[in-house]
mmCIF file of the protein (N, C-alpha, C, O) and its ligand, coordinates in Angstrom:
data_MODEL
# 
_entry.id   MODEL 
# 
loop_
_entity.id 
_entity.type 
_entity.pdbx_number_of_molecules 
1 polymer     1 
2 non-polymer 1 
# 
_entity_poly.entity_id                      1 
_entity_poly.type                           'polypeptide(L)' 
_entity_poly.nstd_linkage                   no 
_entity_poly.nstd_monomer                   no 
_entity_poly.pdbx_seq_one_letter_code       MAKKSPWHSTKQSVHHDNTDCNTGNNIERENRREGTGGKPKCQECSRLDR 
_entity_poly.pdbx_seq_one_letter_code_can   MAKKSPWHSTKQSVHHDNTDCNTGNNIERENRREGTGGKPKCQECSRLDR 
_entity_poly.pdbx_strand_id                 A 
# 
loop_
_entity_poly_seq.entity_id 
_entity_poly_seq.num 
_entity_poly_seq.mon_id 
_entity_poly_seq.hetero 
1 1  MET n 
1 2  ALA n 
1 3  LYS n 
1 4  LYS n 
1 5  SER n 
1 6  PRO n 
1 7  TRP n 
1 8  HIS n 
1 9  SER n 
1 10 THR n 
1 11 LYS n 
1 12 GLN n 
1 13 SER n 
1 14 VAL n 
1 15 HIS n 
1 16 HIS n 
1 17 ASP n 
1 18 ASN n 
1 19 THR n 
1 20 ASP n 
1 21 CYS n 
1 22 ASN n 
1 23 THR n 
1 24 GLY n 
1 25 ASN n 
1 26 ASN n 
1 27 ILE n 
1 28 GLU n 
1 29 ARG n 
1 30 GLU n 
1 31 ASN n 
1 32 ARG n 
1 33 ARG n 
1 34 GLU n 
1 35 GLY n 
1 36 THR n 
1 37 GLY n 
1 38 GLY n 
1 39 LYS n 
1 40 PRO n 
1 41 LYS n 
1 42 CYS n 
1 43 GLN n 
1 44 GLU n 
1 45 CYS n 
1 46 SER n 
1 47 ARG n 
1 48 LEU n 
1 49 ASP n 
1 50 ARG n 
# 
loop_
_struct_asym.id 
_struct_asym.entity_id 
A 1 
B 2 
# 
loop_
_chem_comp.id 
_chem_comp.type 
_chem_comp.mon_nstd_flag 
ALA 'L-peptide linking' y 
ARG 'L-peptide linking' y 
ASN 'L-peptide linking' y 
ASP 'L-peptide linking' y 
CYS 'L-peptide linking' y 
GLN 'L-peptide linking' y 
GLU 'L-peptide linking' y 
GLY 'peptide linking'   y 
HIS 'L-peptide linking' y 
ILE 'L-peptide linking' y 
LEU 'L-peptide linking' y 
LYS 'L-peptide linking' y 
MET 'L-peptide linking' y 
PRO 'L-peptide linking' y 
SER 'L-peptide linking' y 
THR 'L-peptide linking' y 
TRP 'L-peptide linking' y 
VAL 'L-peptide linking' y 
ZN  non-polymer         . 
# 
_pdbx_entity_nonpoly.entity_id   2 
_pdbx_entity_nonpoly.name        ? 
_pdbx_entity_nonpoly.comp_id     ZN 
# 
_pdbx_nonpoly_scheme.asym_id         B 
_pdbx_nonpoly_scheme.entity_id       2 
_pdbx_nonpoly_scheme.mon_id          ZN 
_pdbx_nonpoly_scheme.ndb_seq_num     1 
_pdbx_nonpoly_scheme.pdb_seq_num     101 
_pdbx_nonpoly_scheme.auth_seq_num    101 
_pdbx_nonpoly_scheme.pdb_mon_id      ZN 
_pdbx_nonpoly_scheme.auth_mon_id     ZN 
_pdbx_nonpoly_scheme.pdb_strand_id   A 
_pdbx_nonpoly_scheme.pdb_ins_code    . 
# 
loop_
_atom_site.group_PDB 
_atom_site.id 
_atom_site.type_symbol 
_atom_site.label_atom_id 
_atom_site.label_alt_id 
_atom_site.label_comp_id 
_atom_site.label_asym_id 
_atom_site.label_entity_id 
_atom_site.label_seq_id 
_atom_site.pdbx_PDB_ins_code 
_atom_site.Cartn_x 
_atom_site.Cartn_y 
_atom_site.Cartn_z 
_atom_site.occupancy 
_atom_site.B_iso_or_equiv 
_atom_site.pdbx_formal_charge 
_atom_site.auth_seq_id 
_atom_site.auth_comp_id 
_atom_site.auth_asym_id 
_atom_site.auth_atom_id 
_atom_site.pdbx_PDB_model_num 
ATOM   1   N  N  . MET A 1 1  ? -62.370 -59.505 -155.910 1.00 0.00 ? 1   MET A N  1 
ATOM   2   C  CA . MET A 1 1  ? -62.281 -58.388 -154.995 1.00 0.00 ? 1   MET A CA 1 
ATOM   3   C  C  . MET A 1 1  ? -63.467 -58.401 -154.056 1.00 0.00 ? 1   MET A C  1 
ATOM   4   O  O  . MET A 1 1  ? -64.619 -58.281 -154.473 1.00 0.00 ? 1   MET A O  1 
ATOM   5   N  N  . ALA A 1 2  ? -63.169 -58.546 -152.812 1.00 0.00 ? 2   ALA A N  1 
ATOM   6   C  CA . ALA A 1 2  ? -64.294 -58.640 -151.839 1.00 0.00 ? 2   ALA A CA 1 
ATOM   7   C  C  . ALA A 1 2  ? -64.031 -57.650 -150.717 1.00 0.00 ? 2   ALA A C  1 
ATOM   8   O  O  . ALA A 1 2  ? -63.386 -57.933 -149.707 1.00 0.00 ? 2   ALA A O  1 
ATOM   9   N  N  . LYS A 1 3  ? -64.581 -56.463 -150.972 1.00 0.00 ? 3   LYS A N  1 
ATOM   10  C  CA . LYS A 1 3  ? -64.379 -55.444 -149.938 1.00 0.00 ? 3   LYS A CA 1 
ATOM   11  C  C  . LYS A 1 3  ? -65.671 -55.302 -149.127 1.00 0.00 ? 3   LYS A C  1 
ATOM   12  O  O  . LYS A 1 3  ? -66.769 -55.488 -149.650 1.00 0.00 ? 3   LYS A O  1 
ATOM   13  N  N  . LYS A 1 4  ? -65.521 -54.974 -147.866 1.00 0.00 ? 4   LYS A N  1 
ATOM   14  C  CA . LYS A 1 4  ? -66.700 -54.831 -146.997 1.00 0.00 ? 4   LYS A CA 1 
ATOM   15  C  C  . LYS A 1 4  ? -66.382 -53.837 -145.953 1.00 0.00 ? 4   LYS A C  1 
ATOM   16  O  O  . LYS A 1 4  ? -65.283 -53.283 -145.917 1.00 0.00 ? 4   LYS A O  1 
ATOM   17  N  N  . SER A 1 5  ? -67.351 -53.594 -145.079 1.00 0.00 ? 5   SER A N  1 
ATOM   18  C  CA . SER A 1 5  ? -67.150 -52.616 -144.019 1.00 0.00 ? 5   SER A CA 1 
ATOM   19  C  C  . SER A 1 5  ? -66.064 -53.132 -143.099 1.00 0.00 ? 5   SER A C  1 
ATOM   20  O  O  . SER A 1 5  ? -65.922 -54.345 -142.944 1.00 0.00 ? 5   SER A O  1 
ATOM   21  N  N  . PRO A 1 6  ? -65.297 -52.254 -142.486 1.00 0.00 ? 6   PRO A N  1 
ATOM   22  C  CA . PRO A 1 6  ? -64.099 -52.639 -141.749 1.00 0.00 ? 6   PRO A CA 1 
ATOM   23  C  C  . PRO A 1 6  ? -64.442 -53.388 -140.452 1.00 0.00 ? 6   PRO A C  1 
ATOM   24  O  O  . PRO A 1 6  ? -65.515 -53.226 -139.870 1.00 0.00 ? 6   PRO A O  1 
ATOM   25  N  N  . TRP A 1 7  ? -63.516 -54.180 -140.049 1.00 0.00 ? 7   TRP A N  1 
ATOM   26  C  CA . TRP A 1 7  ? -63.592 -54.851 -138.699 1.00 0.00 ? 7   TRP A CA 1 
ATOM   27  C  C  . TRP A 1 7  ? -62.202 -54.956 -138.173 1.00 0.00 ? 7   TRP A C  1 
ATOM   28  O  O  . TRP A 1 7  ? -61.233 -54.771 -138.910 1.00 0.00 ? 7   TRP A O  1 
ATOM   29  N  N  . HIS A 1 8  ? -62.088 -55.251 -136.900 1.00 0.00 ? 8   HIS A N  1 
ATOM   30  C  CA . HIS A 1 8  ? -60.760 -55.322 -136.272 1.00 0.00 ? 8   HIS A CA 1 
ATOM   31  C  C  . HIS A 1 8  ? -60.825 -56.357 -135.135 1.00 0.00 ? 8   HIS A C  1 
ATOM   32  O  O  . HIS A 1 8  ? -61.899 -56.820 -134.752 1.00 0.00 ? 8   HIS A O  1 
ATOM   33  N  N  . SER A 1 9  ? -59.671 -56.691 -134.625 1.00 0.00 ? 9   SER A N  1 
ATOM   34  C  CA . SER A 1 9  ? -59.526 -57.613 -133.519 1.00 0.00 ? 9   SER A CA 1 
ATOM   35  C  C  . SER A 1 9  ? -59.082 -56.795 -132.305 1.00 0.00 ? 9   SER A C  1 
ATOM   36  O  O  . SER A 1 9  ? -58.254 -55.893 -132.433 1.00 0.00 ? 9   SER A O  1 
ATOM   37  N  N  . THR A 1 10 ? -59.612 -57.097 -131.171 1.00 0.00 ? 10  THR A N  1 
ATOM   38  C  CA . THR A 1 10 ? -59.167 -56.428 -129.963 1.00 0.00 ? 10  THR A CA 1 
ATOM   39  C  C  . THR A 1 10 ? -57.712 -56.833 -129.645 1.00 0.00 ? 10  THR A C  1 
ATOM   40  O  O  . THR A 1 10 ? -57.056 -56.200 -128.818 1.00 0.00 ? 10  THR A O  1 
ATOM   41  N  N  . LYS A 1 11 ? -57.223 -57.883 -130.303 1.00 0.00 ? 11  LYS A N  1 
ATOM   42  C  CA . LYS A 1 11 ? -55.879 -58.372 -130.080 1.00 0.00 ? 11  LYS A CA 1 
ATOM   43  C  C  . LYS A 1 11 ? -54.841 -57.816 -131.043 1.00 0.00 ? 11  LYS A C  1 
ATOM   44  O  O  . LYS A 1 11 ? -53.641 -58.030 -130.870 1.00 0.00 ? 11  LYS A O  1 
ATOM   45  N  N  . GLN A 1 12 ? -55.311 -57.104 -132.057 1.00 0.00 ? 12  GLN A N  1 
ATOM   46  C  CA . GLN A 1 12 ? -54.423 -56.576 -133.089 1.00 0.00 ? 12  GLN A CA 1 
ATOM   47  C  C  . GLN A 1 12 ? -54.424 -55.048 -133.133 1.00 0.00 ? 12  GLN A C  1 
ATOM   48  O  O  . GLN A 1 12 ? -55.380 -54.413 -132.689 1.00 0.00 ? 12  GLN A O  1 
ATOM   49  N  N  . SER A 1 13 ? -53.352 -54.461 -133.668 1.00 0.00 ? 13  SER A N  1 
ATOM   50  C  CA . SER A 1 13 ? -53.258 -53.025 -133.685 1.00 0.00 ? 13  SER A CA 1 
ATOM   51  C  C  . SER A 1 13 ? -53.627 -52.505 -135.057 1.00 0.00 ? 13  SER A C  1 
ATOM   52  O  O  . SER A 1 13 ? -53.306 -51.361 -135.378 1.00 0.00 ? 13  SER A O  1 
ATOM   53  N  N  . VAL A 1 14 ? -54.298 -53.311 -135.887 1.00 0.00 ? 14  VAL A N  1 
ATOM   54  C  CA . VAL A 1 14 ? -54.705 -52.882 -137.233 1.00 0.00 ? 14  VAL A CA 1 
ATOM   55  C  C  . VAL A 1 14 ? -56.161 -53.246 -137.467 1.00 0.00 ? 14  VAL A C  1 
ATOM   56  O  O  . VAL A 1 14 ? -56.729 -54.038 -136.715 1.00 0.00 ? 14  VAL A O  1 
ATOM   57  N  N  . HIS A 1 15 ? -56.767 -52.683 -138.491 1.00 0.00 ? 15  HIS A N  1 
ATOM   58  C  CA . HIS A 1 15 ? -58.104 -53.119 -138.900 1.00 0.00 ? 15  HIS A CA 1 
ATOM   59  C  C  . HIS A 1 15 ? -58.068 -53.737 -140.285 1.00 0.00 ? 15  HIS A C  1 
ATOM   60  O  O  . HIS A 1 15 ? -57.100 -53.561 -141.025 1.00 0.00 ? 15  HIS A O  1 
ATOM   61  N  N  . HIS A 1 16 ? -59.130 -54.466 -140.639 1.00 0.00 ? 16  HIS A N  1 
ATOM   62  C  CA . HIS A 1 16 ? -59.196 -55.135 -141.924 1.00 0.00 ? 16  HIS A CA 1 
ATOM   63  C  C  . HIS A 1 16 ? -60.459 -54.680 -142.669 1.00 0.00 ? 16  HIS A C  1 
ATOM   64  O  O  . HIS A 1 16 ? -61.452 -54.287 -142.055 1.00 0.00 ? 16  HIS A O  1 
ATOM   65  N  N  . ASP A 1 17 ? -60.399 -54.740 -143.992 1.00 0.00 ? 17  ASP A N  1 
ATOM   66  C  CA . ASP A 1 17 ? -61.584 -54.407 -144.803 1.00 0.00 ? 17  ASP A CA 1 
ATOM   67  C  C  . ASP A 1 17 ? -61.677 -55.269 -146.049 1.00 0.00 ? 17  ASP A C  1 
ATOM   68  O  O  . ASP A 1 17 ? -62.407 -54.946 -146.986 1.00 0.00 ? 17  ASP A O  1 
ATOM   69  N  N  . ASN A 1 18 ? -60.944 -56.352 -146.053 1.00 0.00 ? 18  ASN A N  1 
ATOM   70  C  CA . ASN A 1 18 ? -60.975 -57.225 -147.273 1.00 0.00 ? 18  ASN A CA 1 
ATOM   71  C  C  . ASN A 1 18 ? -61.183 -58.650 -146.804 1.00 0.00 ? 18  ASN A C  1 
ATOM   72  O  O  . ASN A 1 18 ? -60.427 -59.167 -145.982 1.00 0.00 ? 18  ASN A O  1 
ATOM   73  N  N  . THR A 1 19 ? -62.234 -59.289 -147.347 1.00 0.00 ? 19  THR A N  1 
ATOM   74  C  CA . THR A 1 19 ? -62.564 -60.639 -146.910 1.00 0.00 ? 19  THR A CA 1 
ATOM   75  C  C  . THR A 1 19 ? -61.547 -61.700 -147.367 1.00 0.00 ? 19  THR A C  1 
ATOM   76  O  O  . THR A 1 19 ? -61.599 -62.851 -146.933 1.00 0.00 ? 19  THR A O  1 
ATOM   77  N  N  . ASP A 1 20 ? -60.625 -61.293 -148.247 1.00 0.00 ? 20  ASP A N  1 
ATOM   78  C  CA . ASP A 1 20 ? -59.567 -62.235 -148.664 1.00 0.00 ? 20  ASP A CA 1 
ATOM   79  C  C  . ASP A 1 20 ? -58.366 -62.187 -147.759 1.00 0.00 ? 20  ASP A C  1 
ATOM   80  O  O  . ASP A 1 20 ? -57.413 -62.938 -147.966 1.00 0.00 ? 20  ASP A O  1 
ATOM   81  N  N  . CYS A 1 21 ? -58.380 -61.337 -146.770 1.00 0.00 ? 21  CYS A N  1 
ATOM   82  C  CA . CYS A 1 21 ? -57.247 -61.185 -145.866 1.00 0.00 ? 21  CYS A CA 1 
ATOM   83  C  C  . CYS A 1 21 ? -57.203 -62.382 -144.864 1.00 0.00 ? 21  CYS A C  1 
ATOM   84  O  O  . CYS A 1 21 ? -58.136 -62.582 -144.087 1.00 0.00 ? 21  CYS A O  1 
ATOM   85  N  N  . ASN A 1 22 ? -56.150 -63.132 -144.904 1.00 0.00 ? 22  ASN A N  1 
ATOM   86  C  CA . ASN A 1 22 ? -56.021 -64.282 -144.008 1.00 0.00 ? 22  ASN A CA 1 
ATOM   87  C  C  . ASN A 1 22 ? -56.040 -63.835 -142.567 1.00 0.00 ? 22  ASN A C  1 
ATOM   88  O  O  . ASN A 1 22 ? -56.781 -64.395 -141.758 1.00 0.00 ? 22  ASN A O  1 
ATOM   89  N  N  . THR A 1 23 ? -55.236 -62.829 -142.222 1.00 0.00 ? 23  THR A N  1 
ATOM   90  C  CA . THR A 1 23 ? -55.181 -62.352 -140.871 1.00 0.00 ? 23  THR A CA 1 
ATOM   91  C  C  . THR A 1 23 ? -56.555 -61.913 -140.368 1.00 0.00 ? 23  THR A C  1 
ATOM   92  O  O  . THR A 1 23 ? -56.958 -62.212 -139.245 1.00 0.00 ? 23  THR A O  1 
ATOM   93  N  N  . GLY A 1 24 ? -57.258 -61.190 -141.246 1.00 0.00 ? 24  GLY A N  1 
ATOM   94  C  CA . GLY A 1 24 ? -58.618 -60.740 -140.863 1.00 0.00 ? 24  GLY A CA 1 
ATOM   95  C  C  . GLY A 1 24 ? -59.573 -61.887 -140.675 1.00 0.00 ? 24  GLY A C  1 
ATOM   96  O  O  . GLY A 1 24 ? -60.419 -61.856 -139.781 1.00 0.00 ? 24  GLY A O  1 
ATOM   97  N  N  . ASN A 1 25 ? -59.448 -62.903 -141.509 1.00 0.00 ? 25  ASN A N  1 
ATOM   98  C  CA . ASN A 1 25 ? -60.371 -64.024 -141.437 1.00 0.00 ? 25  ASN A CA 1 
ATOM   99  C  C  . ASN A 1 25 ? -60.087 -64.933 -140.218 1.00 0.00 ? 25  ASN A C  1 
ATOM   100 O  O  . ASN A 1 25 ? -60.962 -65.662 -139.752 1.00 0.00 ? 25  ASN A O  1 
ATOM   101 N  N  . ASN A 1 26 ? -58.840 -64.867 -139.721 1.00 0.00 ? 26  ASN A N  1 
ATOM   102 C  CA . ASN A 1 26 ? -58.487 -65.754 -138.648 1.00 0.00 ? 26  ASN A CA 1 
ATOM   103 C  C  . ASN A 1 26 ? -58.812 -65.202 -137.268 1.00 0.00 ? 26  ASN A C  1 
ATOM   104 O  O  . ASN A 1 26 ? -58.545 -65.854 -136.258 1.00 0.00 ? 26  ASN A O  1 
ATOM   105 N  N  . ILE A 1 27 ? -59.386 -64.010 -137.221 1.00 0.00 ? 27  ILE A N  1 
ATOM   106 C  CA . ILE A 1 27 ? -59.757 -63.437 -135.913 1.00 0.00 ? 27  ILE A CA 1 
ATOM   107 C  C  . ILE A 1 27 ? -60.848 -64.268 -135.267 1.00 0.00 ? 27  ILE A C  1 
ATOM   108 O  O  . ILE A 1 27 ? -61.872 -64.566 -135.882 1.00 0.00 ? 27  ILE A O  1 
ATOM   109 N  N  . GLU A 1 28 ? -60.617 -64.626 -134.052 1.00 0.00 ? 28  GLU A N  1 
ATOM   110 C  CA . GLU A 1 28 ? -61.645 -65.388 -133.319 1.00 0.00 ? 28  GLU A CA 1 
ATOM   111 C  C  . GLU A 1 28 ? -62.869 -64.493 -133.120 1.00 0.00 ? 28  GLU A C  1 
ATOM   112 O  O  . GLU A 1 28 ? -62.747 -63.285 -132.919 1.00 0.00 ? 28  GLU A O  1 
ATOM   113 N  N  . ARG A 1 29 ? -64.028 -65.103 -133.180 1.00 0.00 ? 29  ARG A N  1 
ATOM   114 C  CA . ARG A 1 29 ? -65.259 -64.328 -133.119 1.00 0.00 ? 29  ARG A CA 1 
ATOM   115 C  C  . ARG A 1 29 ? -65.364 -63.516 -131.832 1.00 0.00 ? 29  ARG A C  1 
ATOM   116 O  O  . ARG A 1 29 ? -65.903 -62.409 -131.844 1.00 0.00 ? 29  ARG A O  1 
ATOM   117 N  N  . GLU A 1 30 ? -64.858 -64.050 -130.727 1.00 0.00 ? 30  GLU A N  1 
ATOM   118 C  CA . GLU A 1 30 ? -64.958 -63.299 -129.515 1.00 0.00 ? 30  GLU A CA 1 
ATOM   119 C  C  . GLU A 1 30 ? -64.106 -62.038 -129.471 1.00 0.00 ? 30  GLU A C  1 
ATOM   120 O  O  . GLU A 1 30 ? -64.354 -61.122 -128.686 1.00 0.00 ? 30  GLU A O  1 
ATOM   121 N  N  . ASN A 1 31 ? -63.067 -62.016 -130.362 1.00 0.00 ? 31  ASN A N  1 
ATOM   122 C  CA . ASN A 1 31 ? -62.196 -60.849 -130.415 1.00 0.00 ? 31  ASN A CA 1 
ATOM   123 C  C  . ASN A 1 31 ? -62.527 -59.898 -131.514 1.00 0.00 ? 31  ASN A C  1 
ATOM   124 O  O  . ASN A 1 31 ? -61.916 -58.835 -131.624 1.00 0.00 ? 31  ASN A O  1 
ATOM   125 N  N  . ARG A 1 32 ? -63.489 -60.258 -132.340 1.00 0.00 ? 32  ARG A N  1 
ATOM   126 C  CA . ARG A 1 32 ? -63.814 -59.485 -133.527 1.00 0.00 ? 32  ARG A CA 1 
ATOM   127 C  C  . ARG A 1 32 ? -64.803 -58.359 -133.205 1.00 0.00 ? 32  ARG A C  1 
ATOM   128 O  O  . ARG A 1 32 ? -65.799 -58.550 -132.508 1.00 0.00 ? 32  ARG A O  1 
ATOM   129 N  N  . ARG A 1 33 ? -64.480 -57.172 -133.747 1.00 0.00 ? 33  ARG A N  1 
ATOM   130 C  CA . ARG A 1 33 ? -65.344 -56.008 -133.531 1.00 0.00 ? 33  ARG A CA 1 
ATOM   131 C  C  . ARG A 1 33 ? -65.613 -55.290 -134.837 1.00 0.00 ? 33  ARG A C  1 
ATOM   132 O  O  . ARG A 1 33 ? -64.758 -55.274 -135.723 1.00 0.00 ? 33  ARG A O  1 
ATOM   133 N  N  . GLU A 1 34 ? -66.757 -54.711 -134.965 1.00 0.00 ? 34  GLU A N  1 
ATOM   134 C  CA . GLU A 1 34 ? -67.041 -53.879 -136.150 1.00 0.00 ? 34  GLU A CA 1 
ATOM   135 C  C  . GLU A 1 34 ? -66.305 -52.579 -136.076 1.00 0.00 ? 34  GLU A C  1 
ATOM   136 O  O  . GLU A 1 34 ? -66.011 -52.070 -134.995 1.00 0.00 ? 34  GLU A O  1 
ATOM   137 N  N  . GLY A 1 35 ? -65.998 -52.024 -137.281 1.00 0.00 ? 35  GLY A N  1 
ATOM   138 C  CA . GLY A 1 35 ? -65.335 -50.720 -137.376 1.00 0.00 ? 35  GLY A CA 1 
ATOM   139 C  C  . GLY A 1 35 ? -63.817 -50.804 -137.324 1.00 0.00 ? 35  GLY A C  1 
ATOM   140 O  O  . GLY A 1 35 ? -63.240 -51.876 -137.139 1.00 0.00 ? 35  GLY A O  1 
ATOM   141 N  N  . THR A 1 36 ? -63.196 -49.668 -137.490 1.00 0.00 ? 36  THR A N  1 
ATOM   142 C  CA . THR A 1 36 ? -61.730 -49.674 -137.562 1.00 0.00 ? 36  THR A CA 1 
ATOM   143 C  C  . THR A 1 36 ? -61.074 -49.692 -136.238 1.00 0.00 ? 36  THR A C  1 
ATOM   144 O  O  . THR A 1 36 ? -59.906 -50.062 -136.119 1.00 0.00 ? 36  THR A O  1 
ATOM   145 N  N  . GLY A 1 37 ? -61.818 -49.292 -135.211 1.00 0.00 ? 37  GLY A N  1 
ATOM   146 C  CA . GLY A 1 37 ? -61.228 -49.179 -133.887 1.00 0.00 ? 37  GLY A CA 1 
ATOM   147 C  C  . GLY A 1 37 ? -60.208 -48.037 -133.791 1.00 0.00 ? 37  GLY A C  1 
ATOM   148 O  O  . GLY A 1 37 ? -59.438 -47.942 -132.835 1.00 0.00 ? 37  GLY A O  1 
ATOM   149 N  N  . GLY A 1 38 ? -60.231 -47.171 -134.821 1.00 0.00 ? 38  GLY A N  1 
ATOM   150 C  CA . GLY A 1 38 ? -59.228 -46.067 -134.860 1.00 0.00 ? 38  GLY A CA 1 
ATOM   151 C  C  . GLY A 1 38 ? -57.847 -46.560 -135.158 1.00 0.00 ? 38  GLY A C  1 
ATOM   152 O  O  . GLY A 1 38 ? -56.855 -45.882 -134.891 1.00 0.00 ? 38  GLY A O  1 
ATOM   153 N  N  . LYS A 1 39 ? -57.783 -47.770 -135.725 1.00 0.00 ? 39  LYS A N  1 
ATOM   154 C  CA . LYS A 1 39 ? -56.441 -48.372 -136.023 1.00 0.00 ? 39  LYS A CA 1 
ATOM   155 C  C  . LYS A 1 39 ? -56.138 -48.278 -137.527 1.00 0.00 ? 39  LYS A C  1 
ATOM   156 O  O  . LYS A 1 39 ? -57.062 -48.216 -138.339 1.00 0.00 ? 39  LYS A O  1 
ATOM   157 N  N  . PRO A 1 40 ? -54.876 -48.269 -137.893 1.00 0.00 ? 40  PRO A N  1 
ATOM   158 C  CA . PRO A 1 40 ? -54.541 -48.233 -139.331 1.00 0.00 ? 40  PRO A CA 1 
ATOM   159 C  C  . PRO A 1 40 ? -54.908 -49.517 -140.037 1.00 0.00 ? 40  PRO A C  1 
ATOM   160 O  O  . PRO A 1 40 ? -55.022 -50.563 -139.399 1.00 0.00 ? 40  PRO A O  1 
ATOM   161 N  N  . LYS A 1 41 ? -55.096 -49.456 -141.344 1.00 0.00 ? 41  LYS A N  1 
ATOM   162 C  CA . LYS A 1 41 ? -55.412 -50.665 -142.123 1.00 0.00 ? 41  LYS A CA 1 
ATOM   163 C  C  . LYS A 1 41 ? -54.228 -51.617 -142.182 1.00 0.00 ? 41  LYS A C  1 
ATOM   164 O  O  . LYS A 1 41 ? -53.071 -51.208 -142.279 1.00 0.00 ? 41  LYS A O  1 
ATOM   165 N  N  . CYS A 1 42 ? -54.557 -52.897 -142.120 1.00 0.00 ? 42  CYS A N  1 
ATOM   166 C  CA . CYS A 1 42 ? -53.478 -53.903 -142.144 1.00 0.00 ? 42  CYS A CA 1 
ATOM   167 C  C  . CYS A 1 42 ? -52.837 -53.951 -143.511 1.00 0.00 ? 42  CYS A C  1 
ATOM   168 O  O  . CYS A 1 42 ? -53.476 -53.640 -144.516 1.00 0.00 ? 42  CYS A O  1 
ATOM   169 N  N  . GLN A 1 43 ? -51.552 -54.346 -143.553 1.00 0.00 ? 43  GLN A N  1 
ATOM   170 C  CA . GLN A 1 43 ? -50.792 -54.289 -144.800 1.00 0.00 ? 43  GLN A CA 1 
ATOM   171 C  C  . GLN A 1 43 ? -51.327 -55.231 -145.858 1.00 0.00 ? 43  GLN A C  1 
ATOM   172 O  O  . GLN A 1 43 ? -51.344 -54.900 -147.043 1.00 0.00 ? 43  GLN A O  1 
ATOM   173 N  N  . GLU A 1 44 ? -51.773 -56.431 -145.420 1.00 0.00 ? 44  GLU A N  1 
ATOM   174 C  CA . GLU A 1 44 ? -52.295 -57.351 -146.397 1.00 0.00 ? 44  GLU A CA 1 
ATOM   175 C  C  . GLU A 1 44 ? -53.565 -56.836 -147.041 1.00 0.00 ? 44  GLU A C  1 
ATOM   176 O  O  . GLU A 1 44 ? -53.736 -56.982 -148.251 1.00 0.00 ? 44  GLU A O  1 
ATOM   177 N  N  . CYS A 1 45 ? -54.472 -56.232 -146.261 1.00 0.00 ? 45  CYS A N  1 
ATOM   178 C  CA . CYS A 1 45 ? -55.652 -55.597 -146.826 1.00 0.00 ? 45  CYS A CA 1 
ATOM   179 C  C  . CYS A 1 45 ? -55.282 -54.528 -147.779 1.00 0.00 ? 45  CYS A C  1 
ATOM   180 O  O  . CYS A 1 45 ? -55.875 -54.444 -148.855 1.00 0.00 ? 45  CYS A O  1 
ATOM   181 N  N  . SER A 1 46 ? -54.333 -53.700 -147.451 1.00 0.00 ? 46  SER A N  1 
ATOM   182 C  CA . SER A 1 46 ? -53.904 -52.623 -148.353 1.00 0.00 ? 46  SER A CA 1 
ATOM   183 C  C  . SER A 1 46 ? -53.440 -53.179 -149.636 1.00 0.00 ? 46  SER A C  1 
ATOM   184 O  O  . SER A 1 46 ? -53.737 -52.626 -150.695 1.00 0.00 ? 46  SER A O  1 
ATOM   185 N  N  . ARG A 1 47 ? -52.690 -54.299 -149.589 1.00 0.00 ? 47  ARG A N  1 
ATOM   186 C  CA . ARG A 1 47 ? -52.202 -54.903 -150.785 1.00 0.00 ? 47  ARG A CA 1 
ATOM   187 C  C  . ARG A 1 47 ? -53.360 -55.499 -151.638 1.00 0.00 ? 47  ARG A C  1 
ATOM   188 O  O  . ARG A 1 47 ? -53.394 -55.335 -152.857 1.00 0.00 ? 47  ARG A O  1 
ATOM   189 N  N  . LEU A 1 48 ? -54.294 -56.189 -150.963 1.00 0.00 ? 48  LEU A N  1 
ATOM   190 C  CA . LEU A 1 48 ? -55.415 -56.787 -151.679 1.00 0.00 ? 48  LEU A CA 1 
ATOM   191 C  C  . LEU A 1 48 ? -56.355 -55.776 -152.239 1.00 0.00 ? 48  LEU A C  1 
ATOM   192 O  O  . LEU A 1 48 ? -57.036 -56.042 -153.229 1.00 0.00 ? 48  LEU A O  1 
ATOM   193 N  N  . ASP A 1 49 ? -56.415 -54.587 -151.616 1.00 0.00 ? 49  ASP A N  1 
ATOM   194 C  CA . ASP A 1 49 ? -57.343 -53.574 -152.073 1.00 0.00 ? 49  ASP A CA 1 
ATOM   195 C  C  . ASP A 1 49 ? -56.906 -52.943 -153.359 1.00 0.00 ? 49  ASP A C  1 
ATOM   196 O  O  . ASP A 1 49 ? -57.713 -52.347 -154.071 1.00 0.00 ? 49  ASP A O  1 
ATOM   197 N  N  . ARG A 1 50 ? -55.638 -53.067 -153.667 1.00 0.00 ? 50  ARG A N  1 
ATOM   198 C  CA . ARG A 1 50 ? -55.185 -52.389 -154.874 1.00 0.00 ? 50  ARG A CA 1 
ATOM   199 C  C  . ARG A 1 50 ? -55.731 -52.993 -156.140 1.00 0.00 ? 50  ARG A C  1 
ATOM   200 O  O  . ARG A 1 50 ? -55.428 -52.516 -157.233 1.00 0.00 ? 50  ARG A O  1 
HETATM 201 ZN ZN . ZN  B 2 .  ? -56.167 -57.468 -143.175 1.00 0.00 2 101 ZN  A ZN 1 
# 
């Protein structure tokens, strides 16, 4: 279980908070931002967080 502070991509409509999330890990550094961006949590992160 690897939870951390949330981040999101300017190209996606969701945020991530689990370092095991493939989608979250694949965000290019230039598109990556700290925080949720006011976006809902991604489904894979929600599943991994359980
Ligand atoms: Zn995610």
